[in-house]
Structures are given as structure tokens and as C-alpha cells.
LUMKOL-151909 format. One record per residue (C-alpha): residue in three letters; chain; x, y, z. Coordinates in pm, whole numbers. Example, Ala and Ser with C-alpha at 12.3 -4.5 7.8 and 13.67 -1.06 7.14 Angstrom:
(torro "ALA","A",(1230,-450,780)),
(torro "SER","A",(1367,-106,714)),
This chain:
(torro "MET","A",(13707,-7666,14768)),
(torro "GLU","A",(13759,-7599,15137)),
(torro "THR","A",(13622,-7290,15305)),
(torro "GLU","A",(13592,-7176,15664)),
(torro "LEU","A",(13242,-7326,15679)),
(torro "SER","A",(13338,-7662,15531)),
(torro "LYS","A",(13628,-7688,15776)),
(torro "LYS","A",(13394,-7608,16064)),
(torro "LEU","A",(13166,-7892,15959)),
(torro "GLY","A",(13451,-8129,15885)),
(torro "VAL","A",(13386,-8185,15514)),
(torro "GLU","A",(13639,-8193,15232)),
(torro "HIS","A",(13439,-7997,14975)),
(torro "ALA","A",(13206,-7702,15040)),
(torro "ILE","A",(12930,-7874,14840)),
(torro "PHE","A",(12599,-7912,15022)),
(torro "GLY","A",(12371,-8155,14842)),
(torro "PHE","A",(11997,-8144,14909)),
(torro "THR","A",(11800,-8453,14806)),
(torro "PRO","A",(11488,-8648,14907)),
(torro "PHE","A",(11677,-8976,14863)),
(torro "PRO","A",(11879,-9122,15154)),
(torro "ALA","A",(12110,-9312,14917)),
(torro "VAL","A",(12200,-8990,14737)),
(torro "ALA","A",(12249,-8792,15060)),
(torro "ALA","A",(12477,-9061,15201)),
(torro "ALA","A",(12675,-9082,14877)),
(torro "ILE","A",(12724,-8703,14877)),
(torro "THR","A",(12863,-8721,15229)),
(torro "ARG","A",(13089,-9016,15147)),
(torro "ALA","A",(13222,-8829,14841)),
(torro "GLY","A",(13345,-8549,15064)),
(torro "GLY","A",(13048,-8315,15049)),
(torro "PHE","A",(12765,-8256,15295)),
(torro "GLY","A",(12450,-8457,15228)),
(torro "VAL","A",(12119,-8302,15335)),
(torro "LEU","A",(11813,-8529,15343)),
(torro "GLY","A",(11481,-8364,15256)),
(torro "ALA","A",(11218,-8459,15514)),
(torro "VAL","A",(10902,-8316,15357)),
(torro "ARG","A",(10781,-8652,15224)),
(torro "TYR","A",(10804,-8827,15561)),
(torro "THR","A",(10456,-8809,15710)),
(torro "ALA","A",(10526,-9102,15945)),
(torro "PRO","A",(10800,-9049,16206)),
(torro "ASP","A",(10893,-9418,16194)),
(torro "ASP","A",(10975,-9388,15823)),
(torro "LEU","A",(11210,-9099,15887)),
(torro "ALA","A",(11374,-9286,16174)),
(torro "ARG","A",(11425,-9588,15948)),
(torro "ASP","A",(11601,-9381,15685)),
(torro "LEU","A",(11811,-9189,15937)),
(torro "ASP","A",(11919,-9526,16079)),
(torro "TRP","A",(12024,-9619,15727)),
(torro "MET","A",(12209,-9288,15686)),
(torro "GLN","A",(12398,-9356,16006)),
(torro "GLU","A",(12517,-9689,15867)),
(torro "HIS","A",(12618,-9554,15525)),
(torro "THR","A",(12791,-9221,15590)),
(torro "ASP","A",(13115,-9362,15737)),
(torro "GLY","A",(13083,-9140,16043)),
(torro "LYS","A",(13090,-8825,15829)),
(torro "PRO","A",(12846,-8535,15883)),
(torro "TYR","A",(12506,-8490,15724)),
(torro "GLY","A",(12196,-8277,15776)),
(torro "LEU","A",(11818,-8258,15741)),
(torro "ASP","A",(11592,-8018,15550)),
(torro "VAL","A",(11240,-7949,15677)),
(torro "VAL","A",(10963,-7714,15568)),
(torro "MET","A",(10785,-7524,15839)),
(torro "PRO","A",(10645,-7171,15874)),
(torro "ALA","A",(10794,-6922,16118)),
(torro "LYS","A",(10448,-6841,16255)),
(torro "LYS","A",(10234,-7109,16416)),
(torro "VAL","A",(9861,-7141,16350)),
(torro "GLU","A",(9693,-7302,16647)),
(torro "GLY","A",(9423,-7565,16628)),
(torro "VAL","A",(9415,-7622,16251)),
(torro "THR","A",(9416,-7986,16141)),
(torro "GLU","A",(9469,-8138,15800)),
(torro "ALA","A",(9096,-8215,15784)),
(torro "ASP","A",(9019,-7849,15849)),
(torro "VAL","A",(9244,-7747,15562)),
(torro "GLU","A",(9098,-8010,15327)),
(torro "ALA","A",(8749,-7870,15395)),
(torro "MET","A",(8860,-7532,15259)),
(torro "ILE","A",(8919,-7667,14908)),
(torro "PRO","A",(8642,-7552,14668)),
(torro "ALA","A",(8444,-7818,14485)),
(torro "GLY","A",(8514,-7646,14152)),
(torro "HIS","A",(8888,-7696,14196)),
(torro "ARG","A",(8837,-8064,14274)),
(torro "GLN","A",(8632,-8099,13957)),
(torro "PHE","A",(8903,-7924,13754)),
(torro "VAL","A",(9156,-8182,13873)),
(torro "GLN","A",(8928,-8470,13775)),
(torro "ASP","A",(8850,-8318,13436)),
(torro "THR","A",(9220,-8264,13359)),
(torro "LEU","A",(9308,-8621,13455)),
(torro "ALA","A",(9016,-8759,13253)),
(torro "LYS","A",(9122,-8555,12947)),
(torro "HIS","A",(9456,-8736,12954)),
(torro "GLY","A",(9313,-9077,13037)),
(torro "VAL","A",(9482,-9112,13377)),
(torro "PRO","A",(9334,-9417,13557)),
(torro "GLU","A",(9217,-9413,13916)),
(torro "LEU","A",(9440,-9562,14183)),
(torro "PRO","A",(9361,-9927,14258)),
(torro "GLU","A",(9095,-9977,14524)),
(torro "GLY","A",(9247,-9948,14870)),
(torro "GLU","A",(9570,-9787,14749)),
(torro "ALA","A",(9632,-9457,14920)),
(torro "SER","A",(9801,-9163,14760)),
(torro "GLY","A",(10176,-9214,14785)),
(torro "TRP","A",(10251,-8843,14771)),
(torro "ARG","A",(10117,-8614,15039)),
(torro "ILE","A",(10233,-8262,15101)),
(torro "THR","A",(10135,-8273,15468)),
(torro "GLY","A",(10502,-8218,15538)),
(torro "TRP","A",(10422,-7851,15487)),
(torro "MET","A",(10204,-7866,15798)),
(torro "GLU","A",(10387,-7747,16110)),
(torro "GLU","A",(10267,-8037,16324)),
(torro "VAL","A",(10422,-8287,16083)),
(torro "ALA","A",(10749,-8094,16064)),
(torro "ARG","A",(10772,-8080,16443)),
(torro "ASN","A",(10725,-8457,16460)),
(torro "GLN","A",(11009,-8490,16210)),
(torro "LEU","A",(11232,-8279,16432)),
(torro "ASP","A",(11148,-8490,16738)),
(torro "VAL","A",(11294,-8783,16546)),
(torro "ALA","A",(11585,-8600,16385)),
(torro "PHE","A",(11722,-8455,16709)),
(torro "ASP","A",(11782,-8810,16832)),
(torro "TYR","A",(12045,-8843,16559)),
(torro "PRO","A",(12382,-8665,16525)),
(torro "ILE","A",(12272,-8431,16246)),
(torro "ARG","A",(12504,-8131,16207)),
(torro "LEU","A",(12272,-7903,16010)),
(torro "LEU","A",(11901,-7824,16007)),
(torro "ALA","A",(11782,-7635,15700)),
(torro "ASN","A",(11438,-7481,15654)),
(torro "ALA","A",(11308,-7415,15305)),
(torro "LEU","A",(11023,-7185,15413)),
(torro "GLY","A",(11195,-6897,15585)),
(torro "SER","A",(11337,-6889,15937)),
(torro "PRO","A",(11218,-7172,16162)),
(torro "PRO","A",(11023,-7074,16473)),
(torro "PRO","A",(11246,-6938,16754)),
(torro "ASP","A",(11198,-7244,16975)),
(torro "VAL","A",(11319,-7471,16694)),
(torro "VAL","A",(11630,-7258,16642)),
(torro "GLY","A",(11691,-7281,17016)),
(torro "ARG","A",(11648,-7659,17024)),
(torro "ALA","A",(11895,-7697,16738)),
(torro "HIS","A",(12154,-7470,16898)),
(torro "ASP","A",(12119,-7651,17231)),
(torro "ARG","A",(12227,-7968,17046)),
(torro "GLY","A",(12513,-7803,16859)),
(torro "VAL","A",(12321,-7816,16530)),
(torro "LEU","A",(12370,-7529,16286)),
(torro "VAL","A",(12054,-7381,16134)),
(torro "ALA","A",(12025,-7271,15771)),
(torro "ALA","A",(11742,-7098,15587)),
(torro "LEU","A",(11682,-7020,15221)),
(torro "ALA","A",(11651,-6661,15104)),
(torro "GLY","A",(11547,-6516,14771)),
(torro "SER","A",(11635,-6156,14853)),
(torro "ALA","A",(11867,-5955,15074)),
(torro "LYS","A",(11564,-5851,15279)),
(torro "HIS","A",(11481,-6215,15354)),
(torro "ALA","A",(11845,-6282,15437)),
(torro "ARG","A",(11859,-5998,15691)),
(torro "HIS","A",(11545,-6137,15855)),
(torro "HIS","A",(11717,-6475,15889)),
(torro "ALA","A",(12022,-6313,16048)),
(torro "GLU","A",(11800,-6133,16298)),
(torro "ALA","A",(11631,-6465,16380)),
(torro "GLY","A",(11962,-6623,16480)),
(torro "ILE","A",(12016,-6833,16169)),
(torro "ASP","A",(12374,-6959,16126)),
(torro "ILE","A",(12386,-7002,15747)),
(torro "VAL","A",(12191,-6824,15474)),
(torro "ILE","A",(12129,-7007,15147)),
(torro "ALA","A",(12098,-6749,14869)),
(torro "GLN","A",(11873,-6928,14622)),
(torro "GLY","A",(11844,-6761,14283)),
(torro "TYR","A",(11564,-6754,14032)),
(torro "GLU","A",(11720,-7041,13833)),
(torro "ALA","A",(11673,-7291,14116)),
(torro "GLY","A",(11431,-7581,14127)),
(torro "GLY","A",(11143,-7581,14373)),
(torro "HIS","A",(11029,-7270,14560)),
(torro "THR","A",(11233,-6977,14440)),
(torro "GLY","A",(11215,-6601,14407)),
(torro "GLU","A",(11267,-6360,14118)),
(torro "ILE","A",(11632,-6254,14155)),
(torro "ALA","A",(11900,-6441,13958)),
(torro "SER","A",(12197,-6594,14139)),
(torro "MET","A",(12463,-6366,13991)),
(torro "VAL","A",(12286,-6067,14147)),
(torro "LEU","A",(12147,-6234,14457)),
(torro "VAL","A",(12458,-6399,14601)),
(torro "PRO","A",(12671,-6084,14645)),
(torro "ASP","A",(12366,-5892,14768)),
(torro "VAL","A",(12309,-6151,15041)),
(torro "VAL","A",(12679,-6175,15127)),
(torro "ASP","A",(12685,-5798,15179)),
(torro "ALA","A",(12359,-5803,15375)),
(torro "VAL","A",(12445,-6067,15636)),
(torro "GLY","A",(12825,-6076,15658)),
(torro "PRO","A",(13007,-6222,15840)),
(torro "LEU","A",(12744,-6500,15845)),
(torro "PRO","A",(12836,-6768,15590)),
(torro "VAL","A",(12632,-6778,15270)),
(torro "LEU","A",(12575,-7072,15036)),
(torro "ALA","A",(12510,-7002,14668)),
(torro "ALA","A",(12217,-7190,14515)),
(torro "GLY","A",(12032,-7188,14185)),
(torro "GLY","A",(12165,-7277,13841)),
(torro "ILE","A",(12483,-7442,13972)),
(torro "GLY","A",(12588,-7771,13817)),
(torro "SER","A",(12956,-7745,13728)),
(torro "GLY","A",(13284,-7681,13902)),
(torro "GLU","A",(13322,-7357,13711)),
(torro "GLN","A",(12991,-7237,13854)),
(torro "ILE","A",(13101,-7338,14203)),
(torro "ALA","A",(13413,-7126,14156)),
(torro "ALA","A",(13192,-6837,14048)),
(torro "GLY","A",(12978,-6872,14360)),
(torro "LEU","A",(13283,-6867,14585)),
(torro "ALA","A",(13423,-6570,14392)),
(torro "LEU","A",(13100,-6383,14472)),
(torro "GLY","A",(13162,-6432,14841)),
(torro "ALA","A",(12978,-6755,14921)),
(torro "GLN","A",(13139,-7012,15149)),
(torro "GLY","A",(12991,-7304,14963)),
(torro "VAL","A",(12718,-7410,14724)),
(torro "TRP","A",(12378,-7574,14773)),
(torro "LEU","A",(12293,-7815,14494)),
(torro "GLY","A",(11960,-7995,14455)),
(torro "SER","A",(11847,-8058,14098)),
(torro "LEU","A",(12181,-8203,13986)),
(torro "TRP","A",(12131,-8522,14189)),
(torro "LEU","A",(11796,-8619,14033)),
(torro "THR","A",(11961,-8806,13745)),
(torro "THR","A",(12229,-8979,13951)),
(torro "GLU","A",(12234,-9358,13963)),
(torro "GLU","A",(12153,-9353,14335)),
(torro "ALA","A",(11835,-9146,14290)),
(torro "ASP","A",(11506,-9332,14321)),
(torro "LEU","A",(11253,-9145,14107)),
(torro "HIS","A",(11037,-9459,14065)),
(torro "SER","A",(10984,-9358,13702)),
(torro "ARG","A",(11207,-9425,13407)),
(torro "ALA","A",(10981,-9202,13200)),
(torro "LEU","A",(11052,-8909,13432)),
(torro "THR","A",(11425,-8977,13422)),
(torro "ARG","A",(11412,-8976,13042)),
(torro "LYS","A",(11226,-8643,13046)),
(torro "LEU","A",(11489,-8489,13271)),
(torro "LEU","A",(11775,-8617,13054)),
(torro "ALA","A",(11611,-8478,12741)),
(torro "ALA","A",(11507,-8140,12885)),
(torro "GLY","A",(11683,-7814,12804)),
(torro "SER","A",(11736,-7517,13032)),
(torro "GLY","A",(11427,-7351,12880)),
(torro "ASP","A",(11196,-7642,12962)),
(torro "THR","A",(11112,-7535,13316)),
(torro "VAL","A",(10857,-7289,13451)),
(torro "ARG","A",(10785,-7117,13782)),
(torro "SER","A",(10435,-7234,13860)),
(torro "ARG","A",(10205,-7256,14161)),
(torro "ALA","A",(10056,-7581,14029)),
(torro "LEU","A",(10227,-7810,14277)),
(torro "THR","A",(10215,-7632,14613)),
(torro "GLY","A",(10043,-7295,14573)),
(torro "LYS","A",(10372,-7103,14589)),
(torro "PRO","A",(10589,-7031,14283)),
(torro "ALA","A",(10809,-7336,14234)),
(torro "ARG","A",(11033,-7405,13935)),
(torro "GLN","A",(10953,-7741,13775)),
(torro "LEU","A",(10940,-7911,13438)),
(torro "ARG","A",(10684,-7743,13217)),
(torro "THR","A",(10408,-7991,13132)),
(torro "GLU","A",(10048,-7987,13019)),
(torro "TRP","A",(9965,-8011,13391)),
(torro "THR","A",(10142,-7681,13471)),
(torro "ASP","A",(9997,-7525,13155)),
(torro "ALA","A",(9645,-7619,13265)),
(torro "TRP","A",(9687,-7455,13605)),
(torro "ASP","A",(9855,-7146,13462)),
(torro "ASP","A",(9587,-7100,13194)),
(torro "PRO","A",(9380,-6785,13268)),
(torro "ALA","A",(9072,-6978,13160)),
(torro "GLY","A",(9117,-7221,13449)),
(torro "PRO","A",(9018,-7177,13814)),
(torro "GLY","A",(9368,-7072,13922)),
(torro "THR","A",(9574,-7228,14196)),
(torro "LEU","A",(9496,-7220,14567)),
(torro "PRO","A",(9731,-7088,14837)),
(torro "MET","A",(9965,-7319,15026)),
(torro "PRO","A",(9889,-7572,15169)),
(torro "LEU","A",(9549,-7606,14994)),
(torro "GLN","A",(9696,-7659,14647)),
(torro "GLY","A",(9932,-7933,14764)),
(torro "LEU","A",(9652,-8121,14936)),
(torro "LEU","A",(9424,-8074,14635)),
(torro "VAL","A",(9665,-8224,14383)),
(torro "ALA","A",(9825,-8492,14602)),
(torro "GLU","A",(9628,-8787,14468)),
(torro "ALA","A",(9646,-8655,14112)),
(torro "VAL","A",(10026,-8636,14130)),
(torro "SER","A",(10036,-8994,14260)),
(torro "ARG","A",(9820,-9112,13970)),
(torro "ILE","A",(10028,-8924,13712)),
(torro "GLN","A",(10347,-9074,13854)),
(torro "LYS","A",(10210,-9427,13894)),
(torro "TYR","A",(10084,-9447,13536)),
(torro "GLU","A",(10369,-9236,13395)),
(torro "THR","A",(10134,-9010,13201)),
(torro "GLY","A",(10395,-8845,12980)),
(torro "ALA","A",(10220,-8519,12898)),
(torro "LEU","A",(10153,-8447,13267)),
(torro "LEU","A",(10460,-8605,13427)),
(torro "GLY","A",(10693,-8356,13590)),
(torro "THR","A",(10899,-8272,13897)),
(torro "PRO","A",(11056,-7970,14064)),
(torro "VAL","A",(11387,-7902,13890)),
(torro "GLY","A",(11601,-7600,13812)),
(torro "GLN","A",(11725,-7456,13486)),
(torro "ILE","A",(12045,-7657,13531)),
(torro "VAL","A",(11841,-7950,13394)),
(torro "GLY","A",(11984,-7860,13053)),
(torro "ARG","A",(12322,-7990,13170)),
(torro "MET","A",(12180,-8305,13330)),
(torro "ASN","A",(12208,-8519,13017)),
(torro "SER","A",(12349,-8847,13145)),
(torro "GLU","A",(12302,-9083,13439)),
(torro "ARG","A",(12612,-9091,13657)),
(torro "SER","A",(12701,-9196,14008)),
(torro "VAL","A",(12723,-8931,14278)),
(torro "GLN","A",(13098,-8993,14295)),
(torro "ALA","A",(13129,-8933,13919)),
(torro "VAL","A",(12941,-8605,13958)),
(torro "PHE","A",(13181,-8503,14234)),
(torro "ASP","A",(13481,-8594,14023)),
(torro "ASP","A",(13347,-8374,13742)),
(torro "LEU","A",(13274,-8087,13982)),
(torro "THR","A",(13625,-8092,14129)),
(torro "ARG","A",(13788,-8106,13786)),
(torro "GLY","A",(13578,-7813,13668)),
(torro "PHE","A",(13666,-7616,13979)),
(torro "GLU","A",(14037,-7676,13919)),
(torro "ARG","A",(14002,-7564,13556)),
(torro "ALA","A",(13831,-7244,13665)),
(torro "VAL","A",(14094,-7164,13927)),
(torro "ASP","A",(14374,-7230,13678)),
(torro "ARG","A",(14205,-7007,13422)),
(torro "ILE","A",(14171,-6718,13667)),
(torro "ASN","A",(14529,-6764,13781)),
(torro "ARG","A",(14647,-6737,13420)),
(torro "ILE","A",(14435,-6426,13363)),
(torro "ALA","A",(14579,-6273,13678)),
(torro "GLY","A",(14932,-6360,13564)),
(torro "ARG","A",(14985,-6617,13838)),
(torro "SER","A",(15116,-6968,13790)),
(torro "ALA","A",(14884,-7252,13891)),
(torro "SER","A",(14955,-7391,14235)),
């Protein structure tokens, strides 16, 4: 599964694996792909440095990257406390009422919320970059549009390629104009923040819009056959995220959540603003239903919603409240029905890719190579 892009980055397979778990990212790189560590949960620079040190020791000198979330436009002088003060009291009460309805206990006294979405704040993301650029990362990806121009410049000065996610050809063209090196065409099926255009339509649209810039296909990809389809549509690789959540190296801190993922079908996700304030595909739960109910107060815009629900999400996860327990995940969850190592996933992907290529060769009247 080599392409021009994978050769440029020095990886065996054009599989880019996004994950919040260092052990998974390192395993993806060791397996011949390109591991990309999600940085949004690192609110303390020292924690990110610790895990990047670990990545350095466990990637066998092979390349890896970092994914951040930062807006293209900077808002001056706004602190987290300022944003917190914008949250209406009625929304805070709705959170407490929903948790009380399901009997979710309070966090123990003195225990802080373990999940904060302050990584969406530009100041935090810039601190992450100050750390990351001290390491030999080969790719910087931004999940919230094109990074600010100065960030693109800093990356290029260090020989780091910059990627950005796009949910439409219009977004992709904007990335190209901003000097982005790689466009990730993320279809409607994808987990997390995603648009309204399905991958089969989106990928060739984006390829046509930004060529000759390389495009990665993302959304609803979890087999070698689907990788072959993405490459056939003109992509130079694939961007996989959800697939790694049920790998043995993943650290979800919740066996109940792992069981929910393994049992879920492709129809058990929903695009909801419940987690961050922007439409994000995730497991459908009574928590997402409550926020999407017209009788409720409705969600707040990003980053207010993420700050509002941060402690609630920590409580739901800590006490494994089944009816409310969820996570961002794509429709490919229906194929994630067993726990396997990252290497086993790669072995399955490469076998599926070979089957697809052989099948097309037979259809085209060519013998398999």
C-alpha cells in the first residue's frame, strides 16, 4: 500500500492512524503505518512531553505525527474563566438534573475533572506546539480547519508537513490556499467532528478540487477493501481513527465502554452537538438523546458546550453509567466486533487490500501480480 505520499514520509503502508493513545500511535508506526497522536486532551505541556518522550522510545526511529485542534482566527484576551462565565445557569441545571435522573454520583471530594476540552482553546494548542516542535514529528494535523498562518510557517520551517481535515470541496480549496500540504477528506460516516457529505462523494470531489496536493480518505474505512476503494478514488492514503478504539493497546479506562463499542452496529451512532457544541458523530446514548430533545435547552456553541459538560463526562466515565456512557466513533463501529492488537488489525487490512486488488485485476482481465 505504497503511494507517493507514503514514500515521501518513509512509511510502508499509506495508512495514517489517528488516536489519543500513545501506545496505539506507536504501534501503528511500528506496524508500517503512520501514527498520529491526538493532543487535545493534553492541557499540561509536561504531560505531552512525557508521552512524546515515550513515543520516541517506542517507534523504532520511524516517523509519527501530532494532531491538534485550533481555530484559524485568533481571539485576543479571552481566558478560560471568561468563557466559563458565559455558560447560562439553566444549562448547568440541566446537566445536574440529567445526571441525577440516572443516579450518577459526584466526584470524590478534591478530585478534579479528568476530562477537559480546554484543548480547543488556542492558547492551550499553542503550548502543545511549543512542546511538539522540540520533537522530530513529521506531520502536524489540525482538526478544526487550516491552522493560523504563523503555525503553518513554523511547521514548514522545521520540515513538518501540515494536514487539515475538510468536509467539502470548498473547505479543501481553502486549505490549499492556506498552504496546507495534505487535505484529509473526512466523510459523513466518520467519528468526531464531521460534515454532511459521504466519503464516496467527498473524496473524488476533494481530489479534483486540490490536485496535485495529496488527499487522504477518511470516514467509514475499516477494511483493506475500503482502503483500496479510497485509493481508487484518487486518495494517496487513508486516515483511520475509530478502528483503533477496540485494539488491545487502547486505554479507554472503561471495560463497559469497550463492551458497548464491540456490541454496537453501524446504525448506533448519531451526529450530535452534545459533546463539543459542533456536530460530532458518537455513540447514541440517553445523554445525546437528552441534548438533542427539542424539549431541552439545546446545546451551546463551541467551546461553551465542552466546558459545560466536562465534569459530567468525567463522572459518567468514572462510574460507567451505562445509559449515558459514550464516545466519539464512526459508523465503522459495526465492524469493530473483537479486540485485536494493532498489528493484527494491520495484517487484516493488508490481506483485504490484496483481495480487492486481485478482484479488480480479475475483473479487468489481468492476472494477479
